N, C-alpha and C positions, 0 to 999 in steps of 0.2 A: 966745187959744184957751181955751175953757172946759174945765177939767179935773174939775170937780165935777159929779156927776150931778144932774139936776133932782129926782129922787126918791130919798130916802135910806132908805125903809122897805121896800125889796125886797132879797131875797137876791142877792148878786153873786158872780161868780167872782173871787176875790182873787189867785190865782196858778195857774199851770198849767205842766206840763212833760210830757215823754214818760212815760206810765204813771201820771200822778197829776194831781189838780186840788184846789184849796182853794176851798170855797164857804162863805161865812159863817163863815170862820175854822176850818172843819173839813176835814181832808184826806181825800180819797177816792181809792182806787186801783182802783175798780170803776166800771163805767158807771152813770150817773145821768140822771134826767130832772128838769128844773127849770122852774118857771113863775114869771113875774114877780108872780103873785098870792100867792107864798109857799110853793108846793108843792115839795117835794124828795123824791124816792123813788129807791131802787135800781132800776136798769134791768137786768134779768137777761139780759144779752147780752155775751158776751166777744169776739166777732169778727163782722166784717161778714157773712160767709157764713152766720151762724146767725140772721139777722134773719127775722122772720115778720110777718104781718099783725097779730098780737096785740101786738107791740111798739109799734105805732102807734095802737092802739085807745084806750088810756088818754089819750094826747095829744089825740085827737079829743074825748073826753068833757070835757076841760078847756076846750074852745071858745076857744082863743087866736086872735088875728088871724093869727098866723104861727108856724110851727114851724121852728126852726133845727136841722138835723141835723148834728152833728159826727161825721164818718165815721171817725174814728181818726187815725192818724199821717199818712195821705195822703188826698187827695180820692178818694172812691169813691161813685158814685151808687147810690141804692136802686132796685131794680126797681119800676116804676110800680105793678104789682099789689099790692105790699106797702103802698103809700101810699093804697090805696082808702078807708079810713076818713076820712082827712084830705081827700082830693079830693072825696068825696061830701058832706062837711060844708062845703065851700067854704073850707077853710083852706089858705093858701099854705104852701109848703115850700121852704126854701132849704138846699142841701147845701154843706158846706165841710169842710175838715179840722177836727179838734176844737179846735185852738188858735185858729184863725180864728173858729170858731163861738162860743167863749168870749168873745172880744173883741166880736163882733157882738151877742151876747146882752146883755152889759153896757151897750152903747150904747143899744139899743132899750128895755131895761127901765128904764134911767136916764131915758129920755125919757117914761116913763109908759105905754109901749105894752104891750098885753096879748100877751105873747110867751112861748112855751115853747121849751125846748131839750132835745134828746136828745143826750147826750155819750157816744160810744163811746170808752171809755178802754182803749187797748191797751198792752200791755207791749212796749217796743222789742226 
């Protein structure tokens, strides 16, 4: 089994737990968006119920092949109308809890895929 990613020049999630995540050696306790092309930004959303269309517009501008949405501590799907910018741009969206999303992002980014992730980091 291969444990080393194919691509070493991309930001990766190094560790994660309830209420925190380490990306590129830096600890985050607030939601972030991350792209395999090297973009990392604060994602100003503290809970699933506060999501709006604008939270997904920046991700559409980055033009990834796929967006992975980490919905927090548990799996919670986004209302389809909020994903309109991604759907209209033909960008796929996968939803999973934030810890699973972190692992999936690392695998796809390590394979050299153009992937973005939105990690909703909730305090337990």
